[in-house]
N, CA, C and O of each residue as an XYZ file, in Angstrom:
660
protein
N      -2.984      4.293    -10.150
C      -2.958      3.995     -8.757
C      -1.707      4.842     -8.360
O      -1.839      5.716     -7.502
N      -0.663      4.647     -8.872
C       0.867      5.089     -8.864
C       0.513      6.759     -8.687
O       0.995      7.366     -7.731
N      -0.241      7.354     -9.539
C      -0.440      8.678     -9.695
C      -1.274      9.187     -8.315
O      -0.899     10.181     -7.693
N      -2.304      8.488     -7.959
C      -3.017      8.584     -6.852
C      -2.039      8.399     -5.368
O      -2.235      9.168     -4.426
N      -1.292      7.619     -5.314
C      -0.458      7.299     -4.342
C       0.377      8.539     -4.252
O       0.299      9.082     -3.150
N       1.127      9.106     -5.092
C       2.141     10.241     -5.356
C       1.346     11.391     -4.811
O       1.781     11.925     -3.790
N      -0.076     11.978     -5.505
C      -0.967     12.707     -4.813
C      -0.836     12.945     -3.179
O      -0.307     13.757     -2.420
N      -1.866     11.400     -3.076
C      -1.964     11.686     -1.418
C      -0.849     11.787     -0.443
O      -0.841     12.443      0.599
N       0.204     10.949     -0.995
C       1.183     10.880     -0.331
C       1.864     11.987      0.073
O       2.356     12.157      1.189
N       1.891     12.974     -1.141
C       2.545     14.025     -1.013
C       1.647     14.972     -0.255
O       2.079     15.940      0.370
N       0.685     14.722     -0.323
C      -0.468     16.250      0.592
C      -0.667     15.417      1.841
O      -1.501     15.864      2.629
N       0.124     13.952      2.266
C      -0.075     13.532      3.665
C      -1.392     13.668      3.919
O      -1.780     14.404      4.826
N      -2.388     12.841      2.998
C      -3.852     12.600      2.981
C      -3.572     10.917      3.474
O      -2.745     10.241      2.862
N      -4.208     10.458      4.418
C      -4.232      8.948      4.588
C      -5.325      8.066      3.696
O      -6.524      8.344      3.688
N      -4.869      7.200      3.107
C      -5.646      6.672      1.991
C      -5.579      4.982      2.160
O      -4.824      4.586      3.048
N      -6.161      4.167      1.536
C      -5.930      2.670      1.464
C      -6.687      2.102      0.188
O      -7.903      1.968      0.059
N      -5.610      1.777     -0.792
C      -6.376      1.030     -2.044
C      -6.867     -0.154     -1.524
O      -6.161     -0.991     -0.962
N      -8.446     -0.275     -1.753
C      -9.137     -1.425     -1.459
C      -9.867     -1.888     -2.651
O      -9.420     -1.456     -3.714
N     -11.223     -2.926     -2.738
C     -11.551     -3.465     -4.299
C     -10.486     -4.707     -4.731
O      -9.537     -5.303     -4.222
N     -11.225     -4.716     -5.955
C     -10.488     -5.343     -6.743
C      -8.788     -5.024     -7.329
O      -8.060     -5.776     -7.978
N      -8.588     -3.987     -6.952
C      -7.059     -3.829     -7.293
C      -6.035     -4.180     -6.271
O      -4.858     -4.492     -6.451
N      -6.897     -4.039     -4.855
C      -6.110     -4.465     -3.506
C      -5.895     -6.028     -3.811
O      -4.869     -6.684     -3.632
N      -7.043     -6.421     -4.281
C      -7.195     -7.935     -4.126
C      -5.977     -8.298     -5.248
O      -5.029     -9.022     -4.943
N      -6.130     -7.736     -6.493
C      -4.710     -7.960     -7.561
C      -3.609     -7.974     -7.064
O      -2.789     -8.776     -7.511
N      -3.181     -6.923     -5.780
C      -1.841     -6.454     -5.723
C      -1.245     -7.803     -4.943
O      -0.172     -8.399     -5.046
N      -2.863     -8.091     -3.814
C      -2.068     -9.206     -2.561
C      -1.892    -10.561     -3.437
O      -0.882    -11.245     -3.273
N      -2.877    -10.930     -4.357
C      -2.634    -11.929     -5.420
C      -1.432    -12.296     -6.125
O      -0.782    -13.341     -6.153
N      -1.272    -10.946     -6.803
C      -0.110    -10.759     -7.521
C       1.478    -11.178     -6.777
O       2.421    -11.769     -7.304
N       1.340    -10.571     -5.228
C       2.446    -10.744     -4.327
C       2.936    -12.103     -4.397
O       4.051    -12.543     -4.677
N       1.791    -12.700     -4.062
C       2.323    -14.539     -4.082
C       2.182    -15.247     -5.633
O       2.950    -16.181     -5.861
N       1.393    -14.908     -6.522
C       1.237    -15.950     -7.813
C       0.983    -14.743     -8.657
O      -0.200    -14.425     -8.538
N       1.612    -13.975     -9.435
C       1.176    -12.868    -10.779
C       0.470    -13.706    -11.534
O      -0.559    -13.141    -11.905
N       0.554    -14.807    -11.935
C      -0.126    -15.448    -12.642
C      -1.645    -15.621    -12.570
O      -2.496    -15.549    -13.456
N      -1.747    -15.890    -11.153
C      -3.207    -15.479    -10.787
C      -4.087    -14.614    -10.241
O      -5.106    -14.809     -9.578
N      -3.327    -13.220    -10.768
C      -4.006    -12.328    -10.282
C      -5.038    -11.702    -11.267
O      -4.765    -12.086    -12.404
N      -6.000    -10.974    -11.251
C      -6.805    -10.364    -12.120
C      -6.767     -8.759    -12.335
O      -7.222     -8.143    -11.371
N      -6.344     -8.020    -13.340
C      -6.390     -6.644    -13.242
C      -7.779     -5.770    -13.167
O      -8.582     -6.175    -14.007
N      -8.186     -4.860    -12.513
C      -9.528     -4.488    -12.951
C      -8.928     -3.118    -13.472
O      -7.793     -2.641    -13.471
N     -10.301     -2.639    -13.966
C      -9.866     -1.336    -14.998
C      -9.731     -0.088    -13.724
O      -8.760      0.651    -13.562
N     -10.949     -0.112    -12.939
C     -11.271      1.093    -11.961
C     -10.256      0.519    -10.717
O      -9.838     -0.624    -10.529
N      -9.985      2.015     -9.797
C      -9.272      1.734     -8.229
C     -10.270      2.205     -7.161
O     -10.857      3.278     -7.298
N     -10.460      1.425     -6.121
C     -11.275      1.788     -5.357
C     -10.419      2.439     -4.075
O      -9.514      1.743     -3.615
N     -10.614      3.432     -3.627
C      -9.836      3.468     -2.692
C     -10.539      4.356     -1.350
O     -11.339      5.248     -1.632
N     -10.226      4.090      0.039
C     -10.957      4.022      1.242
C     -10.000      5.580      1.575
O      -8.783      5.679      1.416
N     -10.851      6.594      2.022
C     -10.265      7.719      2.158
C     -11.148      8.186      3.618
O     -12.065      7.466      4.013
N     -10.804      9.332      4.285
C     -11.703      9.818      5.169
C     -12.291     11.190      4.182
O     -11.620     11.808      3.356
N     -13.670     11.425      4.536
C     -14.836     11.692      4.138
C     -14.338     13.813      4.183
O     -14.731     14.691      3.414
N     -13.559     13.908      5.178
C     -13.617     15.355      5.880
C     -12.228     15.839      4.845
O     -12.026     17.049      4.743
N     -11.331     14.901      4.125
C     -10.278     15.236      3.400
C     -10.582     15.216      1.631
O      -9.780     15.129      0.701
N     -11.884     15.320      1.635
C     -12.783     15.243      0.043
C     -12.092     16.773     -0.542
O     -11.795     16.827     -1.735
N     -11.910     17.720      0.149
C     -11.824     18.978     -0.540
C     -10.156     18.877     -0.675
O      -9.700     19.032     -1.808
N      -9.282     18.640      0.359
C      -7.578     18.236      0.231
C      -7.434     17.288     -1.388
O      -6.642     17.557     -2.292
N      -8.272     16.353     -1.377
C      -7.931     14.868     -2.359
C      -8.033     15.827     -3.409
O      -6.925     16.144     -3.842
N      -8.978     16.385     -3.951
C      -9.429     16.945     -5.219
C      -8.155     17.879     -5.605
O      -7.523     17.798     -6.658
N      -7.921     18.739     -4.585
C      -6.866     19.755     -4.840
C      -5.412     19.316     -5.135
O      -4.544     19.908     -5.777
N      -5.370     18.014     -4.441
C      -4.027     17.523     -4.346
C      -3.836     16.437     -6.021
O      -2.873     16.430     -6.789
N      -5.034     15.706     -6.107
C      -5.266     15.098     -7.734
C      -4.872     16.096     -8.707
O      -3.982     15.757     -9.487
N      -5.370     17.283     -8.817
C      -5.587     18.063     -9.767
C      -3.824     17.997    -10.528
O      -3.537     17.691    -11.685
N      -2.962     18.370     -9.485
C      -1.670     18.087     -9.874
C      -0.754     17.297    -10.532
O       0.402     17.357    -10.950
N      -2.063     16.222    -10.452
C      -1.330     14.771    -10.894
C      -2.317     14.381    -12.209
O      -2.052     13.272    -12.673
N      -3.502     15.166    -12.943
C      -4.172     15.074    -14.008
C      -5.261     14.414    -13.837
O      -5.812     13.973    -14.846
N      -5.759     14.212    -12.733
C      -7.234     14.041    -12.324
C      -8.320     15.388    -12.457
O      -8.093     16.539    -12.830
N      -9.134     14.967    -12.158
C     -10.216     16.240    -11.746
C     -11.568     15.236    -10.825
O     -11.894     14.090    -11.132
N     -12.003     15.836     -9.991
C     -12.756     15.476     -9.073
C     -14.334     15.681     -9.748
O     -14.589     16.669    -10.436
N     -15.377     14.590     -9.450
C     -16.582     14.481    -10.198
C     -17.315     13.864     -8.916
O     -16.724     13.092     -8.162
N     -18.499     14.214     -8.741
C     -19.755     13.446     -8.494
C     -20.984     13.005     -9.425
O     -21.664     13.752    -10.128
N     -21.094     11.815     -9.290
C     -21.517     11.012    -10.207
C     -22.374      9.945     -9.671
O     -21.937      8.835     -9.367
N     -23.754     10.346     -9.547
C     -24.867      9.430     -9.347
C     -24.516      8.564     -7.790
O     -24.641      7.359     -7.576
N     -24.073      9.587     -6.894
C     -23.740      9.155     -5.344
C     -22.198      9.030     -5.160
O     -21.652      8.965     -4.059
N     -21.639      9.007     -6.212
C     -20.141      8.396     -6.075
C     -19.488      9.592     -5.978
O     -20.041     10.575     -6.471
N     -18.185      9.740     -5.320
C     -17.577     10.805     -5.650
C     -16.148     10.124     -6.072
O     -15.698      9.142     -5.483
N     -15.364     10.899     -7.385
C     -14.540      9.966     -7.910
C     -13.597     10.855     -8.353
O     -13.793     12.068     -8.428
N     -12.246     10.111     -8.749
C     -11.470     11.231     -9.682
C     -11.037     10.649    -10.864
O     -10.344      9.637    -10.972
N     -11.550     11.445    -11.860
C     -11.255     10.769    -13.697
C      -9.968     11.564    -13.944
O      -9.654     12.726    -13.683
N      -9.316     10.525    -14.548
C      -8.297     10.728    -15.259
C      -8.358     11.695    -16.642
O      -9.008     11.167    -17.544
N      -7.825     12.951    -16.948
C      -8.222     14.213    -17.514
C      -7.926     13.230    -18.838
O      -8.954     12.854    -19.400
N      -6.822     12.821    -19.342
C      -6.816     11.683    -20.480
C      -8.146     10.788    -20.985
O      -8.598     10.478    -22.087
N      -8.487     10.568    -19.752
C      -9.815      9.294    -20.105
C     -10.589      9.304    -19.129
O     -10.545      8.487    -18.209
N     -11.238     10.066    -19.211
C     -12.399     10.370    -18.360
C     -13.523      9.513    -18.015
O     -14.663      9.935    -17.823
N     -13.204      8.432    -17.950
C     -14.556      7.639    -17.973
C     -14.696      7.014    -16.577
O     -13.779      6.323    -16.132
N     -15.935      7.260    -15.803
C     -16.168      6.645    -14.383
C     -15.946      5.371    -14.511
O     -15.796      4.852    -13.405
N     -15.838      4.444    -15.611
C     -15.500      2.545    -15.430
C     -14.181      2.730    -15.159
O     -13.708      1.810    -14.492
N     -13.166      3.894    -15.539
C     -11.872      3.665    -15.267
C     -11.227      4.648    -14.336
O     -10.061      5.035    -14.411
N     -12.148      5.013    -13.427
C     -11.801      6.426    -12.595
C     -11.322      5.628    -11.370
O     -11.330      4.402    -11.267
N     -10.808      6.731    -10.246
C     -10.750      6.278     -9.089
C     -12.034      6.495     -8.170
O     -12.604      7.585     -8.208
N     -12.458      5.559     -7.414
C     -14.072      5.862     -6.896
C     -13.623      5.550     -5.187
O     -13.055      4.565     -4.716
N     -14.092      6.720     -4.549
C     -13.577      7.376     -3.404
C     -14.692      6.363     -2.398
O     -15.876      6.156     -2.667
N     -14.059      5.914     -1.394
C     -15.182      5.367     -0.347
C     -14.574      5.665      0.841
O     -13.409      5.617      1.236
N     -16.118      6.134      1.553
C     -15.156      7.246      3.029
C     -15.099      6.100      4.163
O     -16.071      5.368      4.349
N     -13.744      5.965      5.015
C     -13.672      4.933      5.907
C     -14.981      5.543      7.498
O     -15.033      6.615      8.101
N     -15.662      4.488      7.618
C     -15.909      4.759      8.526
C     -17.750      4.939      8.400
O     -18.626      4.631      9.209
N     -17.822      5.473      7.236
C     -19.222      5.579      6.716
C     -19.900      4.033      6.722
O     -20.641      3.969      7.703
N     -19.904      2.890      6.041
C     -19.989      1.649      6.070
C     -19.244      0.591      6.801
O     -18.040      0.482      6.567
N     -19.793     -0.172      7.624
C     -19.208     -1.422      8.323
C     -17.852     -2.002      7.679
O     -16.779     -2.160      8.262
N     -18.171     -2.292      6.292
C     -17.029     -3.363      5.701
C     -15.849     -2.581      5.141
O     -14.747     -3.097      4.953
N     -16.166     -1.195      4.863
C     -14.952     -0.351      4.637
C     -13.855      0.135      5.877
O     -14.061      0.921      6.803
N     -12.752     -0.550      5.572
C     -11.394     -0.762      6.305
C     -11.439      0.652      6.873
O     -11.896      1.684      6.381
N     -10.703      0.366      8.312
C     -10.342      1.755      8.847
C      -9.102      1.996      8.056
O      -8.733      1.188      7.205
N      -8.367      3.238      8.357
C      -7.211      3.655      7.490
C      -5.984      3.561      9.119
O      -5.027      4.327      9.229
N      -6.309      2.555     10.111
C      -5.657      2.858     10.508
C      -4.271      1.390     10.300
O      -3.085      1.634     10.519
N      -4.575      0.511     10.027
C      -3.697     -0.645      9.246
C      -3.605     -0.683      7.964
O      -4.458     -0.039      7.353
N      -2.639     -1.378      7.222
C      -2.650     -1.203      5.751
C      -1.368     -2.579      5.773
O      -0.907     -3.210      6.724
N      -1.097     -2.662      4.330
C      -0.241     -3.543      3.672
C       0.329     -2.383      3.079
O      -0.354     -1.371      2.924
N       1.997     -2.467      2.597
C       2.449     -1.451      1.800
C       3.428     -2.275      0.719
O       4.387     -2.935      1.117
N       3.053     -2.151     -0.764
C       3.593     -2.685     -1.649
C       4.856     -2.465     -1.685
O       5.362     -1.771     -0.803
N       5.618     -3.001     -2.695
C       7.110     -2.256     -2.809
C       7.183     -1.005     -3.659
O       8.284     -0.635     -4.066
N       6.228     -0.418     -3.914
C       6.200      0.814     -4.363
C       6.084      1.692     -3.030
O       6.898      2.610     -2.935
N       5.276      1.537     -2.116
C       4.888      2.241     -1.147
C       3.113      2.508     -1.132
O       2.349      2.988     -0.296
N       2.979      2.083     -2.142
C       1.112      2.172     -2.110
C       0.526      1.400     -0.662
O       0.796      0.251     -0.313
N      -0.120      2.128     -0.129
C      -0.832      1.424      0.607
C      -2.279      0.883      0.530
O      -3.252      1.530      0.143
N      -2.275     -0.348      0.938
C      -3.703     -1.475      0.385
C      -3.966     -2.006      1.488
O      -3.179     -2.523      2.280
N      -5.498     -1.845      1.589
C      -5.961     -2.818      2.866
C      -5.618     -4.422      3.161
O      -5.895     -5.407      2.476
N      -5.155     -4.356      4.000
C      -4.925     -6.155      4.465
C      -6.159     -7.087      4.079
O      -7.341     -6.772      3.937
N      -5.556     -8.289      3.957
C      -6.612     -9.410      3.511
C      -7.741     -9.288      4.157
O      -8.855     -9.197      3.643
N      -7.363     -9.282      5.796
C      -8.409     -9.635      6.228
C      -9.607     -8.771      6.299
O     -10.712     -9.238      6.579
N      -9.360     -7.231      5.993
C     -10.330     -6.510      5.622
C     -10.751     -6.222      4.896
O     -11.620     -5.354      4.981
N     -10.182     -7.101      3.050
C     -10.553     -7.247      1.807
C     -11.323     -8.571      1.758
O     -12.110     -8.620      0.812
N     -11.290     -9.704      2.576
C     -12.448    -10.569      2.583
C     -13.427    -10.360      3.547
O     -13.973    -11.391      3.940
N     -13.773     -9.391      4.003
C     -14.711     -9.084      4.854
C     -15.238     -8.168      3.750
O     -16.312     -8.556      3.290
N     -14.845     -7.265      3.316
C     -15.553     -6.622      2.579
C     -16.280     -7.312      1.309
O     -17.463     -7.142      1.018
N     -14.969     -8.461      0.311
C     -15.924     -9.043     -0.737
C     -16.941     -9.755      0.056
O     -18.001     -9.390     -0.452
N     -17.228    -10.620      1.081
C     -18.014    -11.060      1.439
C     -19.322    -10.537      1.982
O     -20.419    -11.093      1.941
N     -19.012     -9.399      2.484
C     -20.311     -8.532      2.272
C     -21.199     -7.660      1.280
O     -22.316     -7.148      1.344
N     -20.297     -7.721      0.439
C     -20.893     -7.207     -1.140
C     -21.185     -8.641     -1.779
O     -22.206     -8.497     -2.452
N     -20.861     -9.601     -1.843
C     -21.059    -10.977     -2.464
C     -21.476    -10.797     -3.470
O     -22.375    -11.598     -3.725
N     -21.221     -9.918     -4.450
C     -21.599    -10.165     -6.018
C     -20.743    -10.814     -6.696
O     -19.738    -10.906     -5.991
N     -20.542    -11.446     -7.933
C     -20.222    -12.784     -8.902
C     -18.858    -12.165     -8.367
O     -18.275    -12.758     -7.460
N     -18.268    -10.859     -8.956
C     -17.055    -10.696     -8.987
C     -16.070    -10.470     -7.449
O     -14.853    -10.474     -7.264
N     -16.967    -10.326     -6.738
C     -16.188    -10.434     -5.031
C     -16.504    -11.839     -4.812
O     -16.183    -12.225     -3.688
N     -16.979    -12.610     -5.476
C     -17.113    -14.163     -4.777
C     -15.386    -14.660     -5.775
O     -14.580    -15.460     -5.299
N     -15.172    -13.895     -7.267
C     -14.609    -14.514     -7.947
C     -12.701    -14.150     -6.971
O     -11.702    -14.856     -6.837
N     -13.079    -12.613     -6.484
C     -12.009    -12.302     -5.780
C     -11.689    -13.115     -4.531
O     -10.567    -13.280     -4.051
N     -12.744    -13.557     -4.116
C     -12.349    -14.278     -2.866
C     -11.778    -15.831     -3.299
O     -10.996    -16.452     -2.579
N     -12.311    -16.364     -4.625
C     -11.440    -17.355     -5.198
C     -10.264    -17.573     -4.939
O      -9.735    -18.521     -4.358
N      -9.561    -16.029     -5.701
C      -8.373    -15.525     -6.024
C      -7.589    -15.720     -5.085
O      -6.615    -16.473     -5.094
N      -8.073    -14.868     -3.982
C      -7.251    -15.049     -2.365
C      -6.895    -16.473     -2.149
O      -5.823    -17.050     -1.965
N      -8.527    -16.982     -2.256
C      -8.178    -18.566     -1.693
C      -7.135    -19.183     -1.917
O      -6.407    -19.719     -1.083
N      -6.983    -19.135     -3.254
C      -6.188    -20.238     -4.359
C      -4.674    -19.739     -4.129
O      -3.777    -20.538     -4.395
N      -4.434    -18.806     -3.779
C      -3.121    -19.005     -3.355
C      -2.822    -18.746     -1.735
O      -1.762    -18.280     -1.316
N      -3.770    -19.072     -1.035
C      -3.416    -19.206      0.594
C      -3.707    -17.662      1.207
O      -3.613    -17.324      2.387
N      -4.008    -17.001      0.295
C      -4.341    -15.878      1.395
C      -5.363    -15.632      2.319
O      -5.515    -14.591      2.957
N      -6.131    -16.747      2.365
C      -7.464    -16.578      3.407
C      -7.092    -17.814      4.445
O      -7.465    -18.981      4.324
N      -6.279    -17.276      5.474
C      -6.024    -18.349      6.372
C      -7.103    -18.847      7.628
O      -8.280    -18.549      7.830
N      -6.400    -19.510      8.179
C      -7.510    -20.047      9.234
C      -7.773    -18.843     10.588
O      -8.730    -18.757     11.358
N      -6.758    -18.166     10.515
C      -6.925    -17.066     11.431
C      -7.892    -15.966     10.833
O      -8.842    -15.524     11.479
N      -7.547    -15.518      9.425
C      -8.658    -14.816      9.163
C     -10.259    -15.565      9.036
O     -11.269    -15.092      9.557
N     -10.228    -16.368      8.519
C     -11.592    -17.353      8.477
C     -12.242    -17.283     10.080
O     -13.433    -17.062     10.296
N     -11.196    -17.519     11.169
C     -12.085    -17.464     12.327
C     -12.562    -16.268     12.720
O     -13.593    -16.218     13.392
N     -11.619    -14.710     12.218
C     -12.264    -13.782     12.760
C     -13.459    -13.372     11.994
O     -13.941    -12.273     12.268
N     -14.055    -14.156     10.997
C     -15.453    -14.019     10.269
C     -16.597    -14.194     11.285
O     -16.628    -14.939     12.265
N     -17.424    -13.435     10.881
C     -19.109    -13.302     11.630
C     -19.265    -14.791     11.150
O     -18.463    -15.349     10.401
N     -20.356    -15.343     11.655
C     -21.001    -16.731     11.194
C     -21.471    -16.394     10.083
O     -21.069    -17.247      9.292
N     -22.301    -15.397      9.364
C     -22.709    -15.530      8.275
C     -21.494    -14.954      7.188
O     -21.879    -14.737      6.039
N     -20.570    -14.792      7.393
C     -19.524    -14.281      6.399
C     -18.874    -15.577      6.268
O     -18.528    -16.051      5.186
N     -18.703    -16.193      7.513
C     -18.146    -17.507      7.237
C     -19.027    -18.757      6.443
O     -18.442    -19.783      6.096
N     -20.156    -18.603      6.253
C     -20.903    -19.405      5.660
C     -20.881    -19.076      4.426
O     -20.752    -19.974      3.594
N     -21.001    -17.722      4.011
C     -20.790    -17.013      2.710
C     -19.203    -17.722      1.940
O     -19.135    -18.189      0.803
N     -18.186    -17.631      2.828
C     -17.119    -18.186      2.458
C     -17.148    -19.843      2.239
O     -16.325    -20.326      1.462
N     -17.910    -20.534      2.788
C     -17.731    -22.125      2.449
C     -18.768    -21.898      1.220
O     -18.742    -22.776      0.357
N     -19.494    -21.041      1.074
C     -20.265    -20.929     -0.632
C     -19.575    -20.963     -1.300
O     -19.567    -21.967     -2.013
N     -18.690    -20.067     -1.495
C     -17.707    -19.780     -2.484
C     -16.744    -21.321     -2.877
O     -16.445    -21.754     -3.990
N     -16.468    -21.820     -1.676
C     -15.548    -22.986     -1.949
C     -15.792    -23.877     -2.479
O     -15.213    -24.597     -3.292
N     -17.461    -23.847     -1.632
C     -18.211    -25.125     -2.312
C     -18.525    -25.103     -3.886
O     -18.821    -26.024     -4.647
N     -18.335    -23.557     -4.135
C     -19.126    -23.311     -5.728
C     -16.898    -23.713     -6.734
O     -16.524    -23.980     -7.875
N     -16.455    -23.578     -5.888
C     -14.993    -23.990     -7.048
C     -14.816    -24.885     -7.853
O     -13.767    -24.939     -8.495
């Protein structure tokens, strides 16, 4: 993730870390003991920047690969899709956050705001997404303001997750 940040920042390419790694960073900021690390990194980028991303990443030990409908960067030292950087394109699907807002870690890494992560996780609603919701909720990241900004179906899913704890 740090190498990705260096590559994209150096090339002035906008991005946001999303998915499980973003949840990990948000939760660990509040309570490191409750954060769960993931093997892969999901990143929201602009589709039009794909060639520039691939070129910038080469200098940081990555190579671009398109596998089964997924664009990703694989580490040259460990070229497995399960531990790669999966690119999701901002603006393609509703739950993918825009690149206009971000939270910045102490290292300067740009991550999606909690509200965007909550909407993404409640939209996907796989078991691991539900666990990520529980993790964020357990450290108080899902505020009444975020909850009130959710659509009725997503609020219902949030209630389902809370009822299962």
